[in-house]
N, C-alpha and C positions, 0 to 999 in steps of 0.2 A: 124619384124612380131612376131618372137618368144618372143621378149621382151614385146610386147603388150599383148600377150597371157599370159605371166607370171604375168603381173600386174593384168589382169582381174581375173585370177585364185586365186591370193592372196586375192583380194577384196572379191571374192565369198566365200572363206574359212572363212574370218573374219566375214562376215555377218551370215554365217551358225553357226559359233561358238557362236556368240552373241544370236541368236535365240534359240539355244539348251540350253545355260546357263540360259536364261530367263525362258524357259519352265521348266527346272529342279528346278529353284528357286521357281517358282510359285507352282509347284507340291509339293515341300517340305514344302511350307508355308501352303498349305491346308491339306496335309497328312504328315506333318513333325514330327519330334521327339523333345522331350525336355529331355535332358540328356539320349539319347538313347531310349526313349519311343515313340511309334507310336501313333499319334493322330487319334482317330476314328471319332469324330465329336465334335461340340461345343454346349453347352447348356446354357439356361437362368439361371443365378445363383439363381433367385427368383422363377422360375417356370421350373423345370427340364424337364417337358414334351415338352417344346419348344426346338427343336434341329435345328442345321444347319451344313452343311459340310464345311463352311467357317467362319473365325472370323468376328466379327462385333459387332453391338450394339443391345441389346434387345429392340424391339419396345414398350414394355409395361412399363418398368421401367427405361430404358435409361442406364442400366449398361452394361459393356462389357461382351460378351459371354466368357465362360471359357472352355478350352479344356478338353475332356475326353479321357484318354489314353487306349491302348489295354490291359494293365494289370489291368484295372478297377479303377485305381487311377484318381484323379481329382485335378486340381489346385484350390486354394481358390480364392474367389472374392475380394481379397484385404487385408485379414488378416488371422491370424492363424485359426480362427474359421469360416471363410467364410463370416463374416459380413463385410459390407462396412467400410473402414477405414475413419476416420474423414478427411475432406478437409484440406489441408496444411501439411499432413504427408510427411516427407522427408526421402528418403532412400539413404544411402551413403555407398560406399565400404570402406574397411579399408584404402586404399590408399587415398581416398578423405577425410576421417576423419583426417588423418595425415597431408594432404596438407593444410586444412583450420584451423587446430589446435583445433579440437574437443576433449575435455577430458570429461570422464564420472565419476560421483561421486554418492554415495549412500546417500539417504535422511535418516537422523538419528534424533532421539529425545534425546536431551541432554541439560543439564543446565550448572552451573558453575558460576564463577565470572569473571568480566570484568571491565576494566577501561573506564568510560564514559568521553570523552573529549568534553568540552563545552567552550563557550566564556563567559566572565563575564565583568562587568563594576564596577569600584570603585565608591563608594558613601560615603559621610560623615556620621558618626554615629550621629543620631538625638539626642541621649542622651548626647553627648559631644559638641553640637552646641550652641553657645551663640548669642543672638540677642540683640543689644543695640538700644532701642527705646527712642524717646524724650518724657519725661513726662510733659513738659511745653513748652510754646512758647519761642523762643529766637533767638539769632544771633550767627553765628560762628565767633569767634574772632581769631582763630589760628588753624593750622593743623600740624600734625607731619610728619615724613618722611615715614610713612607706606603707602602702596598702596595695591590694590587687588593682592593677591598672596604672600604677605609678611608674614614672620613668626614673631609673636610678643610674648612678655613675659607677664606673669600675672602682672597686675597693671601698665603696660606701658602706658604712656600718648599718646593717639591717636589724641587729639585735645582739644580746649577750646571753651567755648561759654559764652554769657552773658544773664541773665534774671533777671529783677527787683524783681521777687518773692523770690529770694534767700536773698535779703537784710534784710527783716523783720525776716526771720527765723534765719539768722546769728546773727542779733542784739539780739534776744531773748536768743540765746545760750550764747552770750558773757555776757549779763546782769545777767543771772543765774549763770555763773561762778564767776562774781564779788561778788554777794551776798553770795555765798558759801565760797569764800575766806575770807570775813569779819567775817562770823560766826565762822570760824575755827581759827581765830587769837586770840580769847579769851583764857587766860591761864587757867581759871577754868570755863569751859562752864557749864551752868545750864542745867537742864532737858529740859527746853523749847528750848534752843539752839540746843541740840542734836536732838530734834524732827524736827527743821527747817532744819538741815543738811540732815536728811533722806528725807525730802520733796524736797530739792534741787537736790538730786541724782535722784529722780523720774522725776523731771522736766528736768534734763539734758538728761536722757534717751529718753524722749519724743521729745526734740529738736533735738537730734541726728537722731531719726527715721524720723522726718519731713524733715531734710536735705537729708537723704538717699532716701526718697520717691520722693523728687524733682529731684534726679539724681546726687547728690554729692557722691563721693567715700569715703570709710572709711579712706583712707590715708589723704585726704584733710580735713576731719572732725577732725581727730586727730591733724592735723597741726593748725587748728583754736583754738582748746582747748589748745594747747601748747603756741601759740603766742598771743592769745586774739586779733587778728586782722581780719578785713573783707577781703574777697577775692571776687573781682568783677568778675574775670574770673573763671568759673567752669571747672574743668578738665574732659575730657572724657577718662576714664581708661578702660583698657582691663580686663574683668572679669576672664580671664584664658589664658593660653598659647595655641597657635594654629596658624592656617592659616587664613588669612583674605580672606574671600570668596567675600565680597562686601563692598565698601565704598561709601556712598551717601552724602558726605559733601564737601564743598569747602569754601575758605576764604570769609567772608562777607555774606554768605548765611543765609537767614532767614528760620527758620523751624517752623512747627506747632506741637502741641501735637500729639503724636502717630506715628510720622514719624520714619522709620527705618534709623538709622545712620550707623551702622556697623553690619556685620554678621561674626562671627569668629567660627572656629571649631577646636577641638583637634583631630589631625590626628595620634596620637600615637596608636589609634585603629580605624579601618575603617570597613565599610561594603562592600561586593562584591555581586552584583546582578547577578545571573547566569540564563541565558535564557534556558529553557528546551522545547523540542518540543514533541508533541504527548504524549505517555505514559511513557516518560523518567522520569517524576516526580514521578511516582508510585514506582520506585526503589530507591528513595532517602529518607532516614529517618532522623529525627532530631538527632543531635549528630554525624552524619557521618563526618569523617575527610576528608578535601579537601586539595589537593596540588595545590598551585597557583604559577604561574610563569609569568614573564614579557617577551613578545616576544623579541628575540634577546638580552636578558640579562641573564647571568648565576646566577640569584638570585631566590630563592624559598622561599615561605611563607606558613605557615600552618594555616588553618582555620577550623572552625566547623560550620556545618549547624545549623541555628537558629531554635528555637522551633516555631517561627512565621510561620503560614501556607503560602504557596506560593501565590503570588498575580498575577492577570492577567493583561497583558499589551496589550491594544487594538491596539496600533500602530504596534507591531510586532506579535500579536496574539500568544504569548507565556506565559508560567507560569514562574514567576521569583522567584527563591529561594534565600533567604538571607543567606550569609555566613559571620560570624564575624571573622576578621583577625587582629592579632597584627602586627603593622607596625613600627618596630624599625628603627630609622634613618629617618623616614618620607619619605620613598622612594615612597610608593604608594600615589598617588594624586587623588583627585576627578575627575571623568569622564575618568580615564585611563582605557584602555582595557587590560585584562589579560586572560591567558589561565588557565582553571580549569580542574582538573582531579579528578573525583569522582569514587571510587571503589564501584561497585554495584554487588549484588548477583542475578543471573538470575534463574528463575524457569525452570523446565524441559519443553522444547518446541521444535517444529519442526522448523528448520531454514535452509536456503540455502545461499550459497555465493552470494554476490551482483552481481558478473559477470554472474551468471546463470539466472538472472531475466531480461526480456525484458520489459521495462516500456514505453508504448506508450502514457501515460498520462490518457487515458480512461480505459485501462485495463493492467494487468500485466500477462505475459505469461512465462512459462518454457517449456522445451522440454523433454518429457519423452521417454526413450529408451524402446519401447515395445518389441523389440527383437533386435538381433545383426544388427546394421546398420540402424534401422528403428526408426525415431524420430517423436513423435506425439506432436503437440502443445497443451498445456492445460492452461486454464485461472485459476489463483489462486487469493486469497485475502491475503494481507500481513498486518503485524503489525509493531512493532518497529524495528529499525535498530541499531545494535551494532557491532562496530569493524569490518566492512567489511562483516557482515552477516545480513540477513533479516528474521524476524519471519514470518512463514506461518501459517495463522489462518484457512484456508480451501483450499482444492484442492489437497493436497498432503498427503501421509501417509508414515510412516517410512518403509524403505526397498526398496522403488522405486528408480530406477536409472535415473538420469537426466544428461543433458549436462551442464557442469559448465564453459566451455569456448568455443569460436567459435560460440556463440549464435547469433551474429549479422548476420553472413552469413546464418545460419540456418533459421533465421527469414525472411531474404530476399527471400530465395528459397521457404519457406512456403507461403509467401504472393503471390508469382507468381503462385504457384499451386492452391491456394484458388481462385484467380481471374480466372484462366483457367477453374476451375470447375464451374464458374458462380455464386459463392457465394460472395456477397459483404458485408454482415452483419454477424451476429452470426449464425453459422451452428447449425441446430437442427435435431435430429434423428426422422425419420418417424417410429412410433411404429408398423406399419403394414408391410411395405415392407422392412424396414431396411435401406433405403437410407437417406443420409443427404440432407436437403433442406435449402434454404435461409430463415431465419426468417422473414425478412422484406417483401420478395415476398409472402411468405405464408400468412402473415397478410393482405397484400394488396389484395390477391386473395380470402380471406375469408376461407382459408384452415387451420383453427385452431379449437380446441375444448378444453373445460375445463372438467377435470375429477379428482375427489379426491383432489381438490385444486391446480392442476397442469395444465399448458397449454401444449397441444400437437400440433405438426405441421405436415402437410401432403404434399406429392408431387402431389396428385391427389384427385379429388372429390370422386372417388371410394374408396380410402383408408379411407377417412374421414367417408364416409357412413358406411363402414364395421366396423370401430372403434366405431361409435356411437351406433351400434346395440348391441354390447356386449363389453364395454370398459374394463371389468375386466379381460378378457382373452387375450387381444391383446398384443402380444410381437413380436418384430422383429425376424423372423426365420433365422437361419443360414444355410449354405450349408450342413454341416454334418447331421443336423436334417432332412433336406428336402430330402437328398439322402438315408438316412437310410432305409433299407428294400425295395429299389426300384426294386431289382432283384427277390424278393420273390413273387410268384403268390398268389393271394387271393383265398382261398377255403372256408372260413367260411362266409356265407352271414350275419350272426348276428353281426359280428365285422368287416364288410367290411369297409376299409378306402382307401383313395387314397394313392398310394404307397409313402412311406416316410413322410406322413403328420401326425403329432401328435399334440394333444392339449397341450399347455404349462401348463395349470392348469385347474381345473374344479371347479364347484360350491362348491363341498365339500372340496376343498383345496388339493385334491390328484393330483399329477403331472402324466403326461404320459397317460392320458385318450385318447383313440382313438376317432377320429372324426366320426360323423354319416356316414351311408352308402352313397356312391357316385355312381351316374349312370355312367356306363362304356360307352365309345364311341360307337356309333352305327356302325361305320366303322373304319377300321384300320387307325390310324393317319399316314399321310404322312409327311416326313421330309420337313421342310420349309427351303429353301436355300436363302442365302443373297448374294448380290453382295459386291464389295469392300467397298461401302459406308454404308452397313448395311441395304439397302432397300430389302424388300422381293420380290422374284421372283414368288412364287406360294402361293396361299392362302391355309390355313389349312382346312382340311375337317371339316364338321359340327361335333360338339361334344356337349355333355350335359353340363349343368352348373356345375362348380366346387363349391359346396356348403359346408360350414362348419356350420351345424345347420341352422340358419336363415341368414347366410352370403350370400350376392349376389355374382354372378359370377364376376370374375375380368378379364376374357379373353374377348377380343374385337372381336374375330373371330366369325363367324356365329354359333349360338348354336341351338341345337334341344331341344324341351321341355323335362323336366324330366319325367322318366317313372312313371306310376301310381303305388301306393304302392301295390295294389292287383295284378297287372300284373306281378310283379317280375322284377328283373333286368336283362338286356340282358347279356347273357353269364354266368348267375348264375343259379344253380339248387337248388330248394327249397326242404326241407325235407317233 
């Protein structure tokens, strides 16, 4: 019996302890402290007149209620200035930053010099390329031991061919040589014979040119002059030393006039085409020295950028720079890929490390450290990339601190927070209430307006209507501005304003102008309480419209009509 009583008593004490702990926890949640400060109540960050004794969500703007402490201080609504923080902002403790490897760096504007490493392709020098074409019709009677890729010497015999057109030209040359020999055999030549010799020399030159134009080489022409014999087979001689790029003949082949027989190039000096991307070509000037190396080979060649302007390659969509390179030993061959290193001098610009940039393809984002441990995503525009750094053309300024490592995990957390906030496209700031709204949803709902060449987005139709009435003075208000002067009673009816409300600017450009007189509530406002889900338990008492000049009321609670100008304002004494 006593054992059963002991068990029942123990269970009763456990249940009581649980209930007491729950009650204390709930009481401290509603009237708790933050760093030893007692919470008096909670207020709407955009409309401080709206209060609640429990935390929750403001029914008008959807922002979380912020606590007001007994010492008069108040937490911000998401940032240092009380303005809403952009969706996707990530907050990390020092331990979390160290765990995921987040490092912070400062954005600087600097220039300097840098080596630009690019890939190049070897090509033959067009000024050192020889093309052997057939000048007449004929047949191939013999070919040499040379093939495509062979190195040949100057005047080396590549092959032989036959053509009947050479017979008459050779016969005329041999006949002219015999006549000249007979004229020169006279011991005492007359003046007429001397004139004939001069004419023979002119004819010999013409016959040589005829054979040369038909395709006979100088070596074979000299051999005919020396031997006075016909040559049925005409030699195909190499016009210079170099590499055989193509050979288009075979034994017994018939060819026609104009056909290409051989293509030979001198590779003692070659060209290297270097592909440049984007604005890289802007930093390369003619005459720039280039260091060229072959992958996996310890050989280096020196080249110079040609004066010829870069050409566009539609296949690779790059601009090709021509580099002229000496090739001792004929090591560089056409179509060989090489590594090129170009020294370039960079102008002063803002750049960030490549690791700091999160490139999703459609946009490029970096994470700004707004304060210690708070990282805000910001979309930027980039330019050229050099040596592990990326030029930033817009979106950053010198002196800002950004995350330069660990950005992948920051981006993952930022995306989850953005999705949780209900924003699936680009976030835009509402200029009236200061909230961030989804750009695509605002456009679909028609909650956009154009002013001054800029598009504004709104979270509600009331904000859009308020903005359209006076777009020049609409700016998102922050908590300090809205709370300033809330404790001071109004005594001057000429400059009466709603507590804490100031105009950001006025028509004459002067800042800080007070709003027009506001009608005070007809009855004392009662506190609106919210349950755990943020739903209101009691309606607010009727109150007059909150007007800023011609701005309509933004409160959705029942309103009483504004007081007539001549009747005076309730609670105010006229002079």
